FILOSE-815328 format. One line per 4 residues: number of its first residue (from 1); their letters; for each residue x negated, z, y of C-alpha. Coordinates in Angstrom, 3 decimals, always signed. Layout:
BEGIN
NUM> A> X:Z:Y ~ ...
% end
This chain:
BEGIN
1> MSDT> +0.000:+0.000:+0.000 ~ -1.384:-1.020:+3.374 ~ -1.948:+1.370:+6.263 ~ -1.146:-1.313:+8.843
5> VTIP> +1.865:-3.366:+9.849 ~ +1.419:-7.000:+10.822 ~ +4.080:-8.421:+13.098 ~ +3.853:-12.196:+12.664
9> GHYL> +5.108:-14.820:+15.051 ~ +5.294:-12.697:+18.161 ~ +3.759:-13.831:+21.434 ~ +1.668:-10.645:+21.603
13> IQQV> +0.069:-11.403:+18.245 ~ -3.037:-12.760:+19.963 ~ -3.619:-9.300:+21.428 ~ -2.090:-7.204:+18.663
17> ERLS> -2.814:-8.373:+15.164 ~ -2.348:-5.096:+13.368 ~ -0.752:-1.804:+14.151 ~ -1.131:+1.302:+12.037
21> KGEY> +2.022:+2.413:+10.251 ~ +1.890:+5.669:+12.184 ~ +1.741:+3.877:+15.535 ~ +4.517:+1.495:+14.469
25> EIVR> +6.709:+4.453:+13.471 ~ +6.122:+6.218:+16.807 ~ +7.349:+3.172:+18.736 ~ +10.157:+2.469:+16.224
29> NSIL> +11.400:+6.057:+16.381 ~ +11.361:+6.009:+20.179 ~ +13.464:+2.837:+20.245 ~ +15.960:+4.142:+17.687
33> KNLS> +16.148:+7.623:+19.247 ~ +16.917:+6.235:+22.688 ~ +19.618:+3.938:+21.298 ~ +21.201:+6.736:+19.265
37> VYGA> +21.210:+9.146:+22.230 ~ +22.245:+6.734:+25.011 ~ +24.065:+4.011:+23.057 ~ +23.795:+0.266:+23.520
41> MTST> +21.832:-0.812:+26.577 ~ +20.179:-3.835:+28.084 ~ +16.649:-4.774:+27.156 ~ +15.443:-3.655:+30.589
45> ELEA> +17.099:-0.242:+30.249 ~ +15.746:+0.262:+26.727 ~ +12.260:-0.779:+27.804 ~ +12.257:+1.753:+30.669
49> RVKK> +13.529:+4.600:+28.471 ~ +11.021:+3.894:+25.681 ~ +8.157:+3.684:+28.175 ~ +9.153:+7.037:+29.686
53> HLKQ> +9.550:+8.611:+26.238 ~ +6.152:+7.382:+25.031 ~ +4.470:+8.690:+28.197 ~ +6.115:+12.102:+27.767
57> KLHA> +4.910:+12.265:+24.170 ~ +1.364:+11.249:+25.200 ~ +1.636:+7.889:+23.445 ~ +1.406:+5.707:+26.566
61> SLWP> -1.318:+3.627:+24.889 ~ +1.339:+2.355:+22.467 ~ +3.432:+0.861:+25.267 ~ +2.071:-2.696:+24.754
65> YYAA> +3.555:-2.658:+21.235 ~ +7.147:-2.064:+22.390 ~ +8.260:-5.710:+22.545 ~ +6.671:-6.611:+19.223
69> VRQD> +8.205:-3.625:+17.406 ~ +11.634:-4.212:+18.989 ~ +11.633:-7.850:+17.915 ~ +10.491:-6.835:+14.439
73> LEAR> +13.419:-4.389:+14.191 ~ +15.790:-7.173:+15.261 ~ +14.342:-9.501:+12.605 ~ +14.724:-6.779:+9.941
77> GELE> +18.356:-6.245:+10.919 ~ +17.880:-2.684:+12.200 ~ +18.844:-3.713:+15.735 ~ +21.335:-6.260:+16.960
81> IEPV> +21.974:-7.993:+20.243 ~ +25.620:-7.680:+21.206 ~ +26.942:-10.929:+22.664 ~ +28.770:-9.232:+25.542
85> GELI> +26.246:-8.294:+28.199 ~ +23.237:-8.938:+25.941 ~ +23.185:-5.285:+24.925 ~ +20.797:-4.018:+22.240
89> AIAD> +22.302:-1.644:+19.701 ~ +21.501:-0.084:+16.331 ~ +22.898:-2.375:+13.648 ~ +25.842:-1.101:+11.637
% end
């Protein structure tokens, strides 16, 4: 079992080829926690809340991974984009 997560096909892949599973989980948990606490929100709102959360938890260095992890969660079906208002939500 690998200790890294590769997120293929994302525009950040040139900068971020691999992310440790621990780092991935920190960003993933921040995204999911914010959506479960505040409900569906726009990408801009989610981005701001995750950035603030990561800074508070002293994980600001993981901020560049936000977009890649969010898109990975969408591809895995854990998140969905609601057609009305382009809101991001936890998938049912």
